[in-house]
Kinemage of the C-alpha trace (Angstrom):
@kinemage 1
@onewidth
@group {chain A} dominant
@subgroup {mainchain}
@vectorlist {calphas} color= white
{ca met a 1} P 15.258 -31.755 -0.786
{ca leu a 2} L 13.587 -33.929 -2.991
{ca asn a 3} L 10.093 -33.446 -0.677
{ca phe a 4} L 10.499 -30.439 -0.620
{ca leu a 5} L 11.009 -29.777 -4.732
{ca his a 6} L 7.922 -32.684 -4.180
{ca ala a 7} L 5.715 -29.993 -2.419
{ca leu a 8} L 6.223 -27.611 -5.065
{ca glu a 9} L 5.073 -30.241 -7.835
{ca val a 10} L 8.530 -29.706 -9.374
{ca arg a 11} L 8.933 -33.551 -10.051
{ca asp a 12} L 10.218 -33.258 -13.720
{ca glu a 13} L 13.866 -35.274 -13.729
{ca gln a 14} L 15.559 -31.931 -15.466
{ca ala a 15} L 14.109 -29.280 -13.306
{ca val a 16} L 14.826 -31.347 -10.378
{ca ala a 17} L 18.837 -31.805 -11.489
{ca pro a 18} L 19.721 -28.445 -10.936
{ca trp a 19} L 18.303 -28.062 -7.597
{ca leu a 20} L 20.173 -30.888 -6.385
{ca glu a 21} L 23.179 -29.769 -8.407
{ca ala a 22} L 23.302 -26.651 -6.228
{ca leu a 23} L 22.949 -29.037 -3.171
{ca glu a 24} L 25.705 -30.803 -3.592
{ca arg a 25} L 27.882 -27.883 -3.697
{ca thr a 26} L 26.578 -26.729 -0.431
{ca pro a 27} L 28.779 -28.119 2.486
{ca thr a 28} L 26.647 -30.608 4.725
{ca ala a 29} L 25.089 -29.452 7.290
{ca thr a 30} L 22.360 -31.399 8.231
{ca ser a 31} L 23.833 -33.543 11.082
{ca arg a 32} L 23.472 -30.398 12.898
{ca pro a 33} L 20.272 -28.575 13.861
{ca arg a 34} L 19.556 -25.252 12.121
{ca ser a 35} L 19.502 -23.181 15.731
{ca tyr a 36} L 23.243 -24.447 16.633
{ca ala a 37} L 25.763 -21.370 17.176
{ca glu a 38} L 29.490 -21.651 18.138
{ca arg a 39} L 28.692 -19.602 21.155
{ca asp a 40} L 25.809 -19.345 23.647
{ca leu a 41} L 22.893 -17.273 22.685
{ca gly a 42} L 24.036 -13.736 23.808
{ca ser a 43} L 27.549 -13.561 24.178
{ca val a 44} L 28.540 -11.382 21.436
{ca pro a 45} L 27.414 -8.012 20.546
{ca ala a 46} L 24.756 -7.412 18.105
{ca his a 47} L 26.733 -4.888 17.135
{ca arg a 48} L 29.038 -7.530 15.714
{ca phe a 49} L 25.982 -8.829 13.489
{ca phe a 50} L 23.685 -6.389 12.487
{ca val a 51} L 24.344 -3.015 10.538
{ca glu a 52} L 22.051 0.150 10.867
{ca phe a 53} L 22.069 0.513 6.870
{ca asp a 54} L 21.663 -1.426 3.763
{ca asn a 55} L 24.666 -0.118 1.468
{ca val a 56} L 22.645 0.739 -2.281
{ca asp a 57} L 26.078 1.398 -3.781
{ca glu a 58} L 27.069 -2.021 -2.254
{ca ile a 59} L 23.745 -3.620 -3.917
{ca ser a 60} L 24.561 -2.182 -7.352
{ca arg a 61} L 27.778 -3.666 -6.781
{ca leu a 62} L 26.888 -6.698 -6.072
{ca ile a 63} L 24.093 -6.875 -8.810
{ca lys a 64} L 26.569 -5.914 -11.519
{ca asn a 65} L 29.024 -8.737 -10.147
{ca ser a 66} L 26.170 -11.466 -10.033
{ca lys a 67} L 27.812 -14.437 -12.505
{ca glu a 68} L 23.678 -16.316 -12.663
{ca gln a 69} L 20.971 -14.648 -10.959
{ca val a 70} L 19.565 -12.295 -9.058
{ca trp a 71} L 16.622 -12.183 -6.496
{ca leu a 72} L 14.858 -8.874 -4.769
{ca leu a 73} L 12.170 -8.942 -2.224
{ca gly a 74} L 9.914 -6.041 -1.168
{ca thr a 75} L 7.216 -4.195 0.106
{ca thr a 76} L 7.302 -1.904 -3.249
{ca leu a 77} L 11.517 -0.880 -3.441
{ca ser a 78} L 10.575 2.173 -4.279
{ca met a 79} L 13.534 3.057 -2.756
{ca his a 80} L 15.944 0.874 -4.312
{ca val a 81} L 14.629 0.193 -8.018
{ca pro a 82} L 14.821 3.694 -9.267
{ca tyr a 83} L 18.350 3.784 -7.823
{ca leu a 84} L 19.061 0.155 -9.585
{ca glu a 85} L 17.676 0.211 -12.639
{ca glu a 86} L 21.137 0.200 -14.478
{ca pro a 87} L 22.466 -2.376 -12.910
{ca leu a 88} L 19.447 -4.458 -12.959
{ca arg a 89} L 19.323 -3.040 -16.978
{ca arg a 90} L 23.006 -4.735 -16.773
{ca ala a 91} L 22.456 -7.866 -15.507
{ca ile a 92} L 19.503 -8.419 -17.688
{ca ser a 93} L 21.230 -7.557 -20.580
{ca glu a 94} L 23.652 -9.806 -20.156
{ca gly a 95} L 21.904 -12.946 -19.242
{ca arg a 96} L 21.655 -13.085 -15.466
{ca asn a 97} L 17.908 -14.520 -14.589
{ca val a 98} L 16.665 -11.333 -12.036
{ca arg a 99} L 13.578 -12.154 -9.685
{ca ile a 100} L 11.658 -9.631 -7.957
{ca met a 101} L 8.881 -9.917 -5.753
{ca leu a 102} L 6.638 -7.324 -4.303
{ca ile a 103} L 3.373 -6.944 -2.566
{ca arg a 104} L 0.442 -7.286 -4.513
{ca pro a 105} L -1.768 -3.656 -4.139
{ca gly a 106} L -5.079 -3.545 -2.861
{ca gly a 107} L -4.768 -6.274 -0.539
{ca ala a 108} L -3.762 -7.435 2.886
{ca ala a 109} L -0.545 -7.218 2.848
{ca met a 110} L -0.596 -3.287 1.549
{ca gln a 111} L -2.933 -2.570 4.296
{ca met a 112} L -0.585 -4.314 7.017
{ca ser a 113} L 2.665 -1.898 5.188
{ca val a 114} L 0.438 0.982 5.977
{ca leu a 115} L -0.395 0.108 9.486
{ca arg a 116} L 3.347 -0.917 10.476
{ca ala a 117} L 4.809 2.452 8.508
{ca gly a 118} L 2.451 4.201 11.255
{ca pro a 119} L 0.478 7.893 11.088
{ca asp a 120} L 3.993 9.619 10.156
{ca gly a 121} L 4.467 6.939 7.304
{ca leu a 122} L 2.918 6.367 4.003
{ca gly a 123} L -0.737 5.923 3.116
{ca met a 124} L -2.418 3.583 1.262
{ca gln a 125} L -2.329 5.774 -1.607
{ca glu a 126} L 0.856 6.733 -1.706
{ca gln a 127} L 2.082 2.954 -1.500
{ca glu a 128} L 0.592 1.982 -4.230
{ca glu a 129} L 1.614 5.057 -6.290
{ca arg a 130} L 5.580 4.326 -5.029
{ca leu a 131} L 4.399 0.346 -5.958
{ca ser a 132} L 3.020 1.744 -9.379
{ca thr a 133} L 5.837 3.635 -10.337
{ca ser a 134} L 8.411 0.778 -9.407
{ca leu a 135} L 6.431 -1.249 -12.074
{ca ala a 136} L 6.457 0.684 -14.365
{ca ile a 137} L 10.606 1.013 -14.278
{ca leu a 138} L 10.365 -3.004 -14.212
{ca arg a 139} L 8.123 -3.117 -17.497
{ca arg a 140} L 10.630 -1.133 -19.332
{ca leu a 141} L 13.196 -3.524 -18.198
{ca ala a 142} L 11.269 -5.994 -19.381
{ca thr a 143} L 12.021 -4.937 -22.959
{ca leu a 144} L 15.347 -6.142 -22.700
{ca gly a 145} L 14.394 -9.519 -22.600
{ca thr a 146} L 12.875 -12.558 -21.062
{ca arg a 147} L 15.784 -12.923 -18.276
{ca leu a 148} L 13.050 -10.609 -15.770
{ca glu a 149} L 10.437 -12.358 -13.371
{ca val a 150} L 8.322 -10.051 -11.135
{ca arg a 151} L 5.574 -11.745 -8.885
{ca leu a 152} L 3.357 -9.614 -6.528
{ca ile a 153} L 2.436 -11.608 -2.893
{ca asp a 154} L -0.725 -10.512 -0.950
{ca tyr a 155} L 2.468 -11.643 2.599
{ca leu a 156} L 4.426 -8.756 4.576
{ca ala a 157} L 7.383 -10.644 4.951
{ca pro a 158} L 9.418 -9.497 7.825
{ca tyr a 159} L 12.273 -8.555 5.544
{ca thr a 160} L 13.322 -6.795 2.532
{ca leu a 161} L 16.088 -9.442 0.537
{ca tyr a 162} L 18.856 -9.351 -1.398
{ca gly a 163} L 19.934 -12.989 -3.310
{ca tyr a 164} L 23.373 -12.689 -5.206
{ca asp a 165} L 23.971 -15.850 -6.716
{ca pro a 166} L 22.281 -18.120 -4.240
{ca gly a 167} L 22.371 -21.386 -6.526
{ca leu a 168} L 26.417 -20.863 -6.083
{ca glu a 169} L 28.551 -21.795 -3.803
{ca glu a 170} L 29.881 -18.052 -3.473
{ca gly a 171} L 25.767 -16.973 -3.428
{ca met a 172} L 25.363 -14.772 -0.392
{ca ile a 173} L 21.547 -13.300 1.069
{ca glu a 174} L 21.285 -9.912 2.254
{ca met a 175} L 17.989 -9.049 4.659
{ca arg a 176} L 16.807 -5.534 6.485
{ca leu a 177} L 14.292 -6.507 9.164
{ca gly a 178} L 10.858 -4.696 8.794
{ca ser a 179} L 10.133 -1.562 11.779
{ca phe a 180} L 7.040 -1.269 13.249
{ca his a 181} L 6.659 3.016 13.301
{ca gly a 182} L 9.997 3.495 13.746
{ca gln a 183} L 12.870 5.088 11.255
{ca his a 184} L 12.557 3.208 8.750
{ca his a 185} L 16.034 4.062 7.517
{ca leu a 186} L 17.690 2.083 10.870
{ca arg a 187} L 16.646 -1.107 10.841
{ca pro a 188} L 18.622 -3.985 11.403
{ca thr a 189} L 20.913 -5.549 8.525
{ca phe a 190} L 22.680 -8.680 8.054
{ca arg a 191} L 24.174 -10.942 5.318
{ca ile a 192} L 24.791 -14.732 5.418
{ca glu a 193} L 26.795 -16.553 2.805
{ca arg a 194} L 26.168 -20.364 1.597
{ca met a 195} L 29.897 -21.313 2.434
{ca arg a 196} L 29.890 -19.854 5.892
{ca asp a 197} L 26.353 -19.997 7.112
{ca pro a 198} L 25.142 -23.329 5.352
{ca ala a 199} L 22.099 -24.612 7.114
{ca trp a 200} L 20.772 -20.737 7.910
{ca phe a 201} L 21.116 -20.021 4.104
{ca glu a 202} L 19.372 -22.788 3.071
{ca tyr a 203} L 16.734 -21.802 5.435
{ca phe a 204} L 16.585 -18.300 3.944
{ca tyr a 205} L 16.879 -19.521 0.511
{ca glu a 206} L 13.670 -21.860 0.797
{ca gln a 207} L 11.648 -19.096 2.400
{ca phe a 208} L 12.229 -17.098 -0.949
{ca val a 209} L 11.073 -19.962 -3.046
{ca ser a 210} L 8.259 -20.854 -0.861
{ca met a 211} L 6.689 -17.292 -1.271
{ca trp a 212} L 7.746 -17.655 -4.713
{ca thr a 213} L 5.696 -20.093 -5.818
{ca val a 214} L 2.836 -19.009 -4.216
{ca ala a 215} L 3.005 -15.444 -5.590
{ca glu a 216} L 0.821 -14.363 -8.505
{ca pro a 217} L 3.157 -13.596 -11.666
{ca tyr a 218} L 2.901 -10.153 -12.505
{ca asp a 219} L 2.189 -9.591 -16.952
{ca leu a 220} L 5.061 -7.279 -17.288
{ca glu a 221} L 3.129 -6.191 -20.516
{ca val a 222} L -0.273 -5.012 -18.819
{ca glu a 223} L -0.619 -1.370 -17.820
{ca gly a 224} L -0.307 -0.518 -14.115
{ca ser a 225} L -4.273 0.506 -14.668
{ca ala a 226} L -5.229 -2.494 -15.480
{ca leu a 227} L -3.530 -4.336 -12.468
{ca arg a 228} L -5.306 -1.959 -10.319
{ca ala a 229} L -8.367 -2.666 -11.778
{ca arg a 230} L -7.652 -6.359 -11.446
{ca ala a 231} L -7.141 -5.987 -7.747
{ca gln a 232} L -10.261 -3.858 -6.903
């Protein structure tokens, strides 16, 4: 963990301490390879691990019940941010930290997202308009205080991610795998828990942190037009 933090240039003792405390709360799994399993590959039907839909009502409930922090990672999250505005408002108002990471407009990630959507999916202009709408809602939420952070990254992650109190023992991370030219709403979705799945939880936890570190902080006070002009 210390090597990982040093790679992220986190060296201040006060900044490092919360990471080490969270690590101490995690059941030890370092003596076993990350790919360990209690079964042979393929012995359990995939339908017992994956579901096809993410339940937005369940996401809303978990955000409302979070104690410390919420993570959201997606392309534009245009189907989620409007619906989740109220639970996000509540989380921010009650002092919980919210980190949201979306793709950067006008970059390679947006082009790849258009390719992934296919000829029947949303084009570049439509996706950028949806991103702009999500950012407008987030700018509105930012007026509630400083607990909301938004970053943009020129990388198309292979999944959408929702994290609920990822630094606590009861932390959970839910992911939806991306689809290529498929039915967007039918995507393999699964959840991991810190206590139950410590090795894989650490992997996806570090993946989010790594992306967050290189992503560009989004100034929640700028207008969408200024952002688009800067991306051109």
